[in-house]
CHARMM internal coordinates of N, CA and C (Angstrom, degrees):
IC EDIT
DIST 1 N 1 CA 1.4463
DIST 1 CA 1 C 1.5234
ANGL 1 N 1 CA 1 C 107.88
DIST 1 C 2 N 1.3127
ANGL 1 CA 1 C 2 N 115.80
DIHE 1 N 1 CA 1 C 2 N 135.35
DIST 2 N 2 CA 1.4588
ANGL 1 C 2 N 2 CA 122.23
DIHE 1 CA 1 C 2 N 2 CA 179.07
DIST 2 CA 2 C 1.5254
ANGL 2 N 2 CA 2 C 107.99
DIHE 1 C 2 N 2 CA 2 C -112.75
DIST 2 C 3 N 1.3204
ANGL 2 CA 2 C 3 N 116.24
DIHE 2 N 2 CA 2 C 3 N 126.60
DIST 3 N 3 CA 1.4648
ANGL 2 C 3 N 3 CA 121.05
DIHE 2 CA 2 C 3 N 3 CA 175.90
DIST 3 CA 3 C 1.5097
ANGL 3 N 3 CA 3 C 108.53
DIHE 2 C 3 N 3 CA 3 C -102.13
DIST 3 C 4 N 1.3118
ANGL 3 CA 3 C 4 N 116.83
DIHE 3 N 3 CA 3 C 4 N 139.62
DIST 4 N 4 CA 1.4611
ANGL 3 C 4 N 4 CA 122.45
DIHE 3 CA 3 C 4 N 4 CA -179.47
DIST 4 CA 4 C 1.5228
ANGL 4 N 4 CA 4 C 108.71
DIHE 3 C 4 N 4 CA 4 C -133.37
DIST 4 C 5 N 1.3117
ANGL 4 CA 4 C 5 N 116.28
DIHE 4 N 4 CA 4 C 5 N 131.09
DIST 5 N 5 CA 1.4593
ANGL 4 C 5 N 5 CA 121.39
DIHE 4 CA 4 C 5 N 5 CA 176.11
DIST 5 CA 5 C 1.5198
ANGL 5 N 5 CA 5 C 107.71
DIHE 4 C 5 N 5 CA 5 C -86.68
DIST 5 C 6 N 1.3289
ANGL 5 CA 5 C 6 N 115.88
DIHE 5 N 5 CA 5 C 6 N 131.93
DIST 6 N 6 CA 1.4549
ANGL 5 C 6 N 6 CA 120.13
DIHE 5 CA 5 C 6 N 6 CA -179.18
DIST 6 CA 6 C 1.5214
ANGL 6 N 6 CA 6 C 111.78
DIHE 5 C 6 N 6 CA 6 C -65.86
DIST 6 C 7 N 1.3171
ANGL 6 CA 6 C 7 N 115.69
DIHE 6 N 6 CA 6 C 7 N 144.86
DIST 7 N 7 CA 1.4588
ANGL 6 C 7 N 7 CA 121.31
DIHE 6 CA 6 C 7 N 7 CA 172.92
DIST 7 CA 7 C 1.5252
ANGL 7 N 7 CA 7 C 107.82
DIHE 6 C 7 N 7 CA 7 C -93.20
DIST 7 C 8 N 1.3159
ANGL 7 CA 7 C 8 N 117.32
DIHE 7 N 7 CA 7 C 8 N 176.41
DIST 8 N 8 CA 1.4677
ANGL 7 C 8 N 8 CA 120.60
DIHE 7 CA 7 C 8 N 8 CA -178.41
DIST 8 CA 8 C 1.5227
ANGL 8 N 8 CA 8 C 112.05
DIHE 7 C 8 N 8 CA 8 C -63.65
DIST 8 C 9 N 1.3288
ANGL 8 CA 8 C 9 N 117.69
DIHE 8 N 8 CA 8 C 9 N -27.90
DIST 9 N 9 CA 1.4631
ANGL 8 C 9 N 9 CA 120.34
DIHE 8 CA 8 C 9 N 9 CA -178.79
DIST 9 CA 9 C 1.5334
ANGL 9 N 9 CA 9 C 112.50
DIHE 8 C 9 N 9 CA 9 C -84.60
DIST 9 C 10 N 1.3362
ANGL 9 CA 9 C 10 N 118.24
DIHE 9 N 9 CA 9 C 10 N -15.87
DIST 10 N 10 CA 1.4647
ANGL 9 C 10 N 10 CA 122.06
DIHE 9 CA 9 C 10 N 10 CA 179.82
DIST 10 CA 10 C 1.5245
ANGL 10 N 10 CA 10 C 110.25
DIHE 9 C 10 N 10 CA 10 C -81.64
DIST 10 C 11 N 1.3213
ANGL 10 CA 10 C 11 N 115.40
DIHE 10 N 10 CA 10 C 11 N 151.02
DIST 11 N 11 CA 1.4595
ANGL 10 C 11 N 11 CA 121.59
DIHE 10 CA 10 C 11 N 11 CA 177.25
DIST 11 CA 11 C 1.5200
ANGL 11 N 11 CA 11 C 108.86
DIHE 10 C 11 N 11 CA 11 C -127.91
DIST 11 C 12 N 1.3128
ANGL 11 CA 11 C 12 N 116.68
DIHE 11 N 11 CA 11 C 12 N 137.27
DIST 12 N 12 CA 1.4577
ANGL 11 C 12 N 12 CA 121.17
DIHE 11 CA 11 C 12 N 12 CA -179.56
DIST 12 CA 12 C 1.5262
ANGL 12 N 12 CA 12 C 111.20
DIHE 11 C 12 N 12 CA 12 C -65.91
DIST 12 C 13 N 1.3084
ANGL 12 CA 12 C 13 N 117.39
DIHE 12 N 12 CA 12 C 13 N -27.92
DIST 13 N 13 CA 1.4617
ANGL 12 C 13 N 13 CA 120.60
DIHE 12 CA 12 C 13 N 13 CA -178.63
DIST 13 CA 13 C 1.5245
ANGL 13 N 13 CA 13 C 113.00
DIHE 12 C 13 N 13 CA 13 C -74.93
DIST 13 C 14 N 1.3292
ANGL 13 CA 13 C 14 N 117.90
DIHE 13 N 13 CA 13 C 14 N -14.41
DIST 14 N 14 CA 1.4645
ANGL 13 C 14 N 14 CA 120.98
DIHE 13 CA 13 C 14 N 14 CA 176.87
DIST 14 CA 14 C 1.5307
ANGL 14 N 14 CA 14 C 108.61
DIHE 13 C 14 N 14 CA 14 C -133.80
DIST 14 C 15 N 1.3340
ANGL 14 CA 14 C 15 N 115.65
DIHE 14 N 14 CA 14 C 15 N 84.92
DIST 15 N 15 CA 1.4704
ANGL 14 C 15 N 15 CA 119.63
DIHE 14 CA 14 C 15 N 15 CA -176.13
DIST 15 CA 15 C 1.5286
ANGL 15 N 15 CA 15 C 112.20
DIHE 14 C 15 N 15 CA 15 C -67.50
DIST 15 C 16 N 1.3341
ANGL 15 CA 15 C 16 N 116.97
DIHE 15 N 15 CA 15 C 16 N 151.16
DIST 16 N 16 CA 1.4631
ANGL 15 C 16 N 16 CA 119.73
DIHE 15 CA 15 C 16 N 16 CA 174.54
DIST 16 CA 16 C 1.5270
ANGL 16 N 16 CA 16 C 109.91
DIHE 15 C 16 N 16 CA 16 C -62.22
DIST 16 C 17 N 1.3191
ANGL 16 CA 16 C 17 N 116.25
DIHE 16 N 16 CA 16 C 17 N 156.03
DIST 17 N 17 CA 1.4641
ANGL 16 C 17 N 17 CA 121.10
DIHE 16 CA 16 C 17 N 17 CA -179.69
DIST 17 CA 17 C 1.5275
ANGL 17 N 17 CA 17 C 110.59
DIHE 16 C 17 N 17 CA 17 C -54.68
DIST 17 C 18 N 1.3171
ANGL 17 CA 17 C 18 N 116.80
DIHE 17 N 17 CA 17 C 18 N 127.96
DIST 18 N 18 CA 1.4563
ANGL 17 C 18 N 18 CA 121.76
DIHE 17 CA 17 C 18 N 18 CA 178.05
DIST 18 CA 18 C 1.5184
ANGL 18 N 18 CA 18 C 115.06
DIHE 17 C 18 N 18 CA 18 C 87.08
DIST 18 C 19 N 1.3457
ANGL 18 CA 18 C 19 N 117.90
DIHE 18 N 18 CA 18 C 19 N -0.16
DIST 19 N 19 CA 1.4604
ANGL 18 C 19 N 19 CA 121.79
DIHE 18 CA 18 C 19 N 19 CA -179.99
DIST 19 CA 19 C 1.5222
ANGL 19 N 19 CA 19 C 110.53
DIHE 18 C 19 N 19 CA 19 C -115.46
DIST 19 C 20 N 1.3205
ANGL 19 CA 19 C 20 N 116.57
DIHE 19 N 19 CA 19 C 20 N 157.96
DIST 20 N 20 CA 1.4546
ANGL 19 C 20 N 20 CA 123.73
DIHE 19 CA 19 C 20 N 20 CA 174.28
DIST 20 CA 20 C 1.5151
ANGL 20 N 20 CA 20 C 106.63
DIHE 19 C 20 N 20 CA 20 C -121.86
DIST 20 C 21 N 1.3248
ANGL 20 CA 20 C 21 N 117.43
DIHE 20 N 20 CA 20 C 21 N 133.49
DIST 21 N 21 CA 1.4558
ANGL 20 C 21 N 21 CA 120.53
DIHE 20 CA 20 C 21 N 21 CA 178.16
DIST 21 CA 21 C 1.5259
ANGL 21 N 21 CA 21 C 109.61
DIHE 20 C 21 N 21 CA 21 C -105.30
DIST 21 C 22 N 1.3173
ANGL 21 CA 21 C 22 N 115.79
DIHE 21 N 21 CA 21 C 22 N 143.60
DIST 22 N 22 CA 1.4585
ANGL 21 C 22 N 22 CA 121.60
DIHE 21 CA 21 C 22 N 22 CA 176.71
DIST 22 CA 22 C 1.5263
ANGL 22 N 22 CA 22 C 108.64
DIHE 21 C 22 N 22 CA 22 C -138.86
DIST 22 C 23 N 1.3044
ANGL 22 CA 22 C 23 N 114.54
DIHE 22 N 22 CA 22 C 23 N 156.40
DIST 23 N 23 CA 1.4504
ANGL 22 C 23 N 23 CA 120.83
DIHE 22 CA 22 C 23 N 23 CA 175.67
DIST 23 CA 23 C 1.5211
ANGL 23 N 23 CA 23 C 109.30
DIHE 22 C 23 N 23 CA 23 C -99.89
DIST 23 C 24 N 1.3135
ANGL 23 CA 23 C 24 N 115.89
DIHE 23 N 23 CA 23 C 24 N 161.59
DIST 24 N 24 CA 1.4601
ANGL 23 C 24 N 24 CA 121.40
DIHE 23 CA 23 C 24 N 24 CA -179.78
DIST 24 CA 24 C 1.5233
ANGL 24 N 24 CA 24 C 111.63
DIHE 23 C 24 N 24 CA 24 C -58.46
DIST 24 C 25 N 1.3356
ANGL 24 CA 24 C 25 N 117.09
DIHE 24 N 24 CA 24 C 25 N -38.50
DIST 25 N 25 CA 1.4640
ANGL 24 C 25 N 25 CA 118.97
DIHE 24 CA 24 C 25 N 25 CA -177.44
DIST 25 CA 25 C 1.5218
ANGL 25 N 25 CA 25 C 111.68
DIHE 24 C 25 N 25 CA 25 C -64.49
DIST 25 C 26 N 1.3381
ANGL 25 CA 25 C 26 N 118.11
DIHE 25 N 25 CA 25 C 26 N -25.75
DIST 26 N 26 CA 1.4639
ANGL 25 C 26 N 26 CA 120.16
DIHE 25 CA 25 C 26 N 26 CA 176.88
DIST 26 CA 26 C 1.5199
ANGL 26 N 26 CA 26 C 110.51
DIHE 25 C 26 N 26 CA 26 C -64.65
DIST 26 C 27 N 1.3181
ANGL 26 CA 26 C 27 N 116.38
DIHE 26 N 26 CA 26 C 27 N -38.55
DIST 27 N 27 CA 1.4554
ANGL 26 C 27 N 27 CA 120.56
DIHE 26 CA 26 C 27 N 27 CA 177.79
DIST 27 CA 27 C 1.5217
ANGL 27 N 27 CA 27 C 110.61
DIHE 26 C 27 N 27 CA 27 C -68.62
DIST 27 C 28 N 1.3254
ANGL 27 CA 27 C 28 N 116.48
DIHE 27 N 27 CA 27 C 28 N -37.19
DIST 28 N 28 CA 1.4636
ANGL 27 C 28 N 28 CA 120.48
DIHE 27 CA 27 C 28 N 28 CA 177.55
DIST 28 CA 28 C 1.5254
ANGL 28 N 28 CA 28 C 111.69
DIHE 27 C 28 N 28 CA 28 C -68.00
DIST 28 C 29 N 1.3541
ANGL 28 CA 28 C 29 N 116.67
DIHE 28 N 28 CA 28 C 29 N -27.21
DIST 29 N 29 CA 1.4661
ANGL 28 C 29 N 29 CA 121.17
DIHE 28 CA 28 C 29 N 29 CA -179.33
DIST 29 CA 29 C 1.5295
ANGL 29 N 29 CA 29 C 112.17
DIHE 28 C 29 N 29 CA 29 C -79.98
DIST 29 C 30 N 1.3300
ANGL 29 CA 29 C 30 N 117.45
DIHE 29 N 29 CA 29 C 30 N -7.81
DIST 30 N 30 CA 1.4585
ANGL 29 C 30 N 30 CA 119.37
DIHE 29 CA 29 C 30 N 30 CA 176.58
DIST 30 CA 30 C 1.5118
ANGL 30 N 30 CA 30 C 115.20
DIHE 29 C 30 N 30 CA 30 C 118.98
DIST 30 C 31 N 1.3156
ANGL 30 CA 30 C 31 N 118.24
DIHE 30 N 30 CA 30 C 31 N 1.44
DIST 31 N 31 CA 1.4607
ANGL 30 C 31 N 31 CA 120.58
DIHE 30 CA 30 C 31 N 31 CA 179.13
DIST 31 CA 31 C 1.5227
ANGL 31 N 31 CA 31 C 109.86
DIHE 30 C 31 N 31 CA 31 C -68.88
DIST 31 C 32 N 1.3101
ANGL 31 CA 31 C 32 N 116.56
DIHE 31 N 31 CA 31 C 32 N 131.22
DIST 32 N 32 CA 1.4603
ANGL 31 C 32 N 32 CA 122.48
DIHE 31 CA 31 C 32 N 32 CA 176.94
DIST 32 CA 32 C 1.5180
ANGL 32 N 32 CA 32 C 108.77
DIHE 31 C 32 N 32 CA 32 C -128.15
DIST 32 C 33 N 1.3107
ANGL 32 CA 32 C 33 N 116.53
DIHE 32 N 32 CA 32 C 33 N 157.56
DIST 33 N 33 CA 1.4616
ANGL 32 C 33 N 33 CA 120.86
DIHE 32 CA 32 C 33 N 33 CA -179.44
DIST 33 CA 33 C 1.4996
ANGL 33 N 33 CA 33 C 111.13
DIHE 32 C 33 N 33 CA 33 C -111.21
DIST 33 C 34 N 1.2943
ANGL 33 CA 33 C 34 N 119.26
DIHE 33 N 33 CA 33 C 34 N 142.39
DIST 34 N 34 CA 1.4683
ANGL 33 C 34 N 34 CA 125.11
DIHE 33 CA 33 C 34 N 34 CA -4.65
DIST 34 CA 34 C 1.5195
ANGL 34 N 34 CA 34 C 110.52
DIHE 33 C 34 N 34 CA 34 C -69.59
DIST 34 C 35 N 1.3377
ANGL 34 CA 34 C 35 N 116.99
DIHE 34 N 34 CA 34 C 35 N 149.67
DIST 35 N 35 CA 1.4615
ANGL 34 C 35 N 35 CA 119.84
DIHE 34 CA 34 C 35 N 35 CA -179.93
DIST 35 CA 35 C 1.5302
ANGL 35 N 35 CA 35 C 110.64
DIHE 34 C 35 N 35 CA 35 C -60.85
DIST 35 C 36 N 1.3115
ANGL 35 CA 35 C 36 N 115.97
DIHE 35 N 35 CA 35 C 36 N 148.60
DIST 36 N 36 CA 1.4638
ANGL 35 C 36 N 36 CA 120.14
DIHE 35 CA 35 C 36 N 36 CA -179.63
DIST 36 CA 36 C 1.5337
ANGL 36 N 36 CA 36 C 109.58
DIHE 35 C 36 N 36 CA 36 C -67.17
DIST 36 C 37 N 1.3231
ANGL 36 CA 36 C 37 N 116.44
DIHE 36 N 36 CA 36 C 37 N 148.63
DIST 37 N 37 CA 1.4714
ANGL 36 C 37 N 37 CA 119.51
DIHE 36 CA 36 C 37 N 37 CA 177.52
DIST 37 CA 37 C 1.5284
ANGL 37 N 37 CA 37 C 112.40
DIHE 36 C 37 N 37 CA 37 C -58.18
DIST 37 C 38 N 1.3287
ANGL 37 CA 37 C 38 N 116.72
DIHE 37 N 37 CA 37 C 38 N -32.09
DIST 38 N 38 CA 1.4661
ANGL 37 C 38 N 38 CA 120.01
DIHE 37 CA 37 C 38 N 38 CA 178.43
DIST 38 CA 38 C 1.5229
ANGL 38 N 38 CA 38 C 111.14
DIHE 37 C 38 N 38 CA 38 C -64.28
DIST 38 C 39 N 1.3359
ANGL 38 CA 38 C 39 N 116.92
DIHE 38 N 38 CA 38 C 39 N -40.50
DIST 39 N 39 CA 1.4647
ANGL 38 C 39 N 39 CA 120.59
DIHE 38 CA 38 C 39 N 39 CA 178.73
DIST 39 CA 39 C 1.5270
ANGL 39 N 39 CA 39 C 110.00
DIHE 38 C 39 N 39 CA 39 C -65.34
DIST 39 C 40 N 1.3093
ANGL 39 CA 39 C 40 N 117.36
DIHE 39 N 39 CA 39 C 40 N -42.51
DIST 40 N 40 CA 1.4663
ANGL 39 C 40 N 40 CA 121.09
DIHE 39 CA 39 C 40 N 40 CA 178.69
DIST 40 CA 40 C 1.5212
ANGL 40 N 40 CA 40 C 110.09
DIHE 39 C 40 N 40 CA 40 C -61.07
DIST 40 C 41 N 1.3475
ANGL 40 CA 40 C 41 N 117.00
DIHE 40 N 40 CA 40 C 41 N -40.78
DIST 41 N 41 CA 1.4667
ANGL 40 C 41 N 41 CA 120.89
DIHE 40 CA 40 C 41 N 41 CA 178.24
DIST 41 CA 41 C 1.5236
ANGL 41 N 41 CA 41 C 111.44
DIHE 40 C 41 N 41 CA 41 C -63.15
DIST 41 C 42 N 1.3342
ANGL 41 CA 41 C 42 N 117.19
DIHE 41 N 41 CA 41 C 42 N -44.95
DIST 42 N 42 CA 1.4667
ANGL 41 C 42 N 42 CA 121.41
DIHE 41 CA 41 C 42 N 42 CA 179.61
DIST 42 CA 42 C 1.5299
ANGL 42 N 42 CA 42 C 110.22
DIHE 41 C 42 N 42 CA 42 C -61.26
DIST 42 C 43 N 1.3241
ANGL 42 CA 42 C 43 N 117.01
DIHE 42 N 42 CA 42 C 43 N -44.59
DIST 43 N 43 CA 1.4677
ANGL 42 C 43 N 43 CA 120.56
DIHE 42 CA 42 C 43 N 43 CA -179.82
DIST 43 CA 43 C 1.5268
ANGL 43 N 43 CA 43 C 111.02
DIHE 42 C 43 N 43 CA 43 C -64.50
DIST 43 C 44 N 1.3340
ANGL 43 CA 43 C 44 N 117.04
DIHE 43 N 43 CA 43 C 44 N -40.76
DIST 44 N 44 CA 1.4637
ANGL 43 C 44 N 44 CA 120.74
DIHE 43 CA 43 C 44 N 44 CA 179.83
DIST 44 CA 44 C 1.5253
ANGL 44 N 44 CA 44 C 111.06
DIHE 43 C 44 N 44 CA 44 C -65.66
DIST 44 C 45 N 1.3341
ANGL 44 CA 44 C 45 N 117.37
DIHE 44 N 44 CA 44 C 45 N -42.02
DIST 45 N 45 CA 1.4624
ANGL 44 C 45 N 45 CA 120.92
DIHE 44 CA 44 C 45 N 45 CA 179.42
DIST 45 CA 45 C 1.5239
ANGL 45 N 45 CA 45 C 110.83
DIHE 44 C 45 N 45 CA 45 C -63.83
DIST 45 C 46 N 1.3434
ANGL 45 CA 45 C 46 N 116.25
DIHE 45 N 45 CA 45 C 46 N -40.71
DIST 46 N 46 CA 1.4686
ANGL 45 C 46 N 46 CA 121.20
DIHE 45 CA 45 C 46 N 46 CA -178.87
DIST 46 CA 46 C 1.5258
ANGL 46 N 46 CA 46 C 112.63
DIHE 45 C 46 N 46 CA 46 C -80.54
DIST 46 C 47 N 1.3293
ANGL 46 CA 46 C 47 N 117.09
DIHE 46 N 46 CA 46 C 47 N -16.43
DIST 47 N 47 CA 1.4669
ANGL 46 C 47 N 47 CA 120.80
DIHE 46 CA 46 C 47 N 47 CA -179.96
DIST 47 CA 47 C 1.5183
ANGL 47 N 47 CA 47 C 113.39
DIHE 46 C 47 N 47 CA 47 C 70.94
DIST 47 C 48 N 1.3293
ANGL 47 CA 47 C 48 N 116.93
DIHE 47 N 47 CA 47 C 48 N 35.10
DIST 48 N 48 CA 1.4594
ANGL 47 C 48 N 48 CA 120.89
DIHE 47 CA 47 C 48 N 48 CA 179.28
DIST 48 CA 48 C 1.5262
ANGL 48 N 48 CA 48 C 110.25
DIHE 47 C 48 N 48 CA 48 C -125.16
DIST 48 C 49 N 1.3230
ANGL 48 CA 48 C 49 N 115.82
DIHE 48 N 48 CA 48 C 49 N 163.40
DIST 49 N 49 CA 1.4569
ANGL 48 C 49 N 49 CA 120.77
DIHE 48 CA 48 C 49 N 49 CA 176.30
DIST 49 CA 49 C 1.5221
ANGL 49 N 49 CA 49 C 109.08
DIHE 48 C 49 N 49 CA 49 C -104.45
DIST 49 C 50 N 1.3196
ANGL 49 CA 49 C 50 N 115.86
DIHE 49 N 49 CA 49 C 50 N 168.19
DIST 50 N 50 CA 1.4670
ANGL 49 C 50 N 50 CA 120.38
DIHE 49 CA 49 C 50 N 50 CA 178.77
DIST 50 CA 50 C 1.5237
ANGL 50 N 50 CA 50 C 111.65
DIHE 49 C 50 N 50 CA 50 C -58.30
DIST 50 C 51 N 1.3150
ANGL 50 CA 50 C 51 N 117.24
DIHE 50 N 50 CA 50 C 51 N -37.54
DIST 51 N 51 CA 1.4642
ANGL 50 C 51 N 51 CA 121.14
DIHE 50 CA 50 C 51 N 51 CA -176.44
DIST 51 CA 51 C 1.5224
ANGL 51 N 51 CA 51 C 112.81
DIHE 50 C 51 N 51 CA 51 C -68.39
DIST 51 C 52 N 1.3337
ANGL 51 CA 51 C 52 N 118.01
DIHE 51 N 51 CA 51 C 52 N -17.12
DIST 52 N 52 CA 1.4533
ANGL 51 C 52 N 52 CA 120.85
DIHE 51 CA 51 C 52 N 52 CA -177.76
DIST 52 CA 52 C 1.5255
ANGL 52 N 52 CA 52 C 113.64
DIHE 51 C 52 N 52 CA 52 C -87.00
DIST 52 C 53 N 1.3189
ANGL 52 CA 52 C 53 N 117.63
DIHE 52 N 52 CA 52 C 53 N -10.95
DIST 53 N 53 CA 1.4588
ANGL 52 C 53 N 53 CA 120.42
DIHE 52 CA 52 C 53 N 53 CA -177.15
DIST 53 CA 53 C 1.5218
ANGL 53 N 53 CA 53 C 111.38
DIHE 52 C 53 N 53 CA 53 C -85.53
DIST 53 C 54 N 1.3148
ANGL 53 CA 53 C 54 N 116.20
DIHE 53 N 53 CA 53 C 54 N 138.43
DIST 54 N 54 CA 1.4583
ANGL 53 C 54 N 54 CA 121.00
DIHE 53 CA 53 C 54 N 54 CA 175.29
DIST 54 CA 54 C 1.5262
ANGL 54 N 54 CA 54 C 109.52
DIHE 53 C 54 N 54 CA 54 C -79.05
DIST 54 C 55 N 1.3129
ANGL 54 CA 54 C 55 N 116.87
DIHE 54 N 54 CA 54 C 55 N 169.99
DIST 55 N 55 CA 1.4600
ANGL 54 C 55 N 55 CA 121.74
DIHE 54 CA 54 C 55 N 55 CA 178.62
DIST 55 CA 55 C 1.5252
ANGL 55 N 55 CA 55 C 110.36
DIHE 54 C 55 N 55 CA 55 C -57.81
DIST 55 C 56 N 1.3117
ANGL 55 CA 55 C 56 N 116.49
DIHE 55 N 55 CA 55 C 56 N -45.69
DIST 56 N 56 CA 1.4648
ANGL 55 C 56 N 56 CA 120.93
DIHE 55 CA 55 C 56 N 56 CA -177.89
DIST 56 CA 56 C 1.5308
ANGL 56 N 56 CA 56 C 110.52
DIHE 55 C 56 N 56 CA 56 C -64.34
DIST 56 C 57 N 1.3207
ANGL 56 CA 56 C 57 N 117.48
DIHE 56 N 56 CA 56 C 57 N -44.61
DIST 57 N 57 CA 1.4677
ANGL 56 C 57 N 57 CA 120.58
DIHE 56 CA 56 C 57 N 57 CA 179.30
DIST 57 CA 57 C 1.5244
ANGL 57 N 57 CA 57 C 110.87
DIHE 56 C 57 N 57 CA 57 C -62.63
DIST 57 C 58 N 1.3339
ANGL 57 CA 57 C 58 N 116.82
DIHE 57 N 57 CA 57 C 58 N -42.63
DIST 58 N 58 CA 1.4657
ANGL 57 C 58 N 58 CA 120.63
DIHE 57 CA 57 C 58 N 58 CA 179.51
DIST 58 CA 58 C 1.5246
ANGL 58 N 58 CA 58 C 109.86
DIHE 57 C 58 N 58 CA 58 C -63.85
DIST 58 C 59 N 1.3319
ANGL 58 CA 58 C 59 N 117.63
DIHE 58 N 58 CA 58 C 59 N -41.81
DIST 59 N 59 CA 1.4597
ANGL 58 C 59 N 59 CA 121.27
DIHE 58 CA 58 C 59 N 59 CA 179.15
DIST 59 CA 59 C 1.5225
ANGL 59 N 59 CA 59 C 111.51
DIHE 58 C 59 N 59 CA 59 C -62.52
DIST 59 C 60 N 1.3245
ANGL 59 CA 59 C 60 N 116.85
DIHE 59 N 59 CA 59 C 60 N -42.65
DIST 60 N 60 CA 1.4609
ANGL 59 C 60 N 60 CA 120.96
DIHE 59 CA 59 C 60 N 60 CA -179.65
DIST 60 CA 60 C 1.5191
ANGL 60 N 60 CA 60 C 110.78
DIHE 59 C 60 N 60 CA 60 C -66.42
DIST 60 C 61 N 1.3242
ANGL 60 CA 60 C 61 N 117.76
DIHE 60 N 60 CA 60 C 61 N -46.38
DIST 61 N 61 CA 1.4640
ANGL 60 C 61 N 61 CA 120.76
DIHE 60 CA 60 C 61 N 61 CA -179.66
DIST 61 CA 61 C 1.5177
ANGL 61 N 61 CA 61 C 111.12
DIHE 60 C 61 N 61 CA 61 C -62.29
DIST 61 C 62 N 1.3359
ANGL 61 CA 61 C 62 N 117.46
DIHE 61 N 61 CA 61 C 62 N -45.40
DIST 62 N 62 CA 1.4616
ANGL 61 C 62 N 62 CA 119.90
DIHE 61 CA 61 C 62 N 62 CA -179.75
DIST 62 CA 62 C 1.5360
ANGL 62 N 62 CA 62 C 110.69
DIHE 61 C 62 N 62 CA 62 C -65.27
DIST 62 C 63 N 1.3270
ANGL 62 CA 62 C 63 N 117.56
DIHE 62 N 62 CA 62 C 63 N -36.99
DIST 63 N 63 CA 1.4617
ANGL 62 C 63 N 63 CA 120.92
DIHE 62 CA 62 C 63 N 63 CA 177.47
DIST 63 CA 63 C 1.5168
ANGL 63 N 63 CA 63 C 111.79
DIHE 62 C 63 N 63 CA 63 C -65.38
DIST 63 C 64 N 1.3317
ANGL 63 CA 63 C 64 N 117.22
DIHE 63 N 63 CA 63 C 64 N -41.41
DIST 64 N 64 CA 1.4550
ANGL 63 C 64 N 64 CA 120.26
DIHE 63 CA 63 C 64 N 64 CA 178.16
DIST 64 CA 64 C 1.5193
ANGL 64 N 64 CA 64 C 112.32
DIHE 63 C 64 N 64 CA 64 C -66.39
DIST 64 C 65 N 1.3329
ANGL 64 CA 64 C 65 N 116.81
DIHE 64 N 64 CA 64 C 65 N -37.86
DIST 65 N 65 CA 1.4617
ANGL 64 C 65 N 65 CA 120.15
DIHE 64 CA 64 C 65 N 65 CA 177.43
DIST 65 CA 65 C 1.5166
ANGL 65 N 65 CA 65 C 110.35
DIHE 64 C 65 N 65 CA 65 C -62.63
DIST 65 C 66 N 1.3285
ANGL 65 CA 65 C 66 N 116.95
DIHE 65 N 65 CA 65 C 66 N -43.94
DIST 66 N 66 CA 1.4647
ANGL 65 C 66 N 66 CA 120.47
DIHE 65 CA 65 C 66 N 66 CA 179.02
DIST 66 CA 66 C 1.5255
ANGL 66 N 66 CA 66 C 110.35
DIHE 65 C 66 N 66 CA 66 C -65.82
DIST 66 C 67 N 1.3387
ANGL 66 CA 66 C 67 N 117.56
DIHE 66 N 66 CA 66 C 67 N -40.09
DIST 67 N 67 CA 1.4575
ANGL 66 C 67 N 67 CA 121.61
DIHE 66 CA 66 C 67 N 67 CA -178.41
DIST 67 CA 67 C 1.5277
ANGL 67 N 67 CA 67 C 112.12
DIHE 66 C 67 N 67 CA 67 C -63.92
DIST 67 C 68 N 1.3265
ANGL 67 CA 67 C 68 N 115.96
DIHE 67 N 67 CA 67 C 68 N -42.13
DIST 68 N 68 CA 1.4640
ANGL 67 C 68 N 68 CA 119.41
DIHE 67 CA 67 C 68 N 68 CA -177.37
DIST 68 CA 68 C 1.4925
ANGL 68 N 68 CA 68 C 110.99
DIHE 67 C 68 N 68 CA 68 C -88.22
END
COOR INIT
IC SEED 1 N 1 CA 1 C
IC BUILD
């Protein structure tokens, strides 16, 4: 896994090719790396990236994954 710190010209909402961007609150909501296959499936079905989820949405999704 390669970690990259964003520069001033980079935006979390548009990650560089081959990278995934996340916010600190996603980690606080329970996101761990590598992301679970269930989370990847949910994101693919919804057509969103990790950076687009709010804290509440991330908490709910991670809670549902753990519950099921």
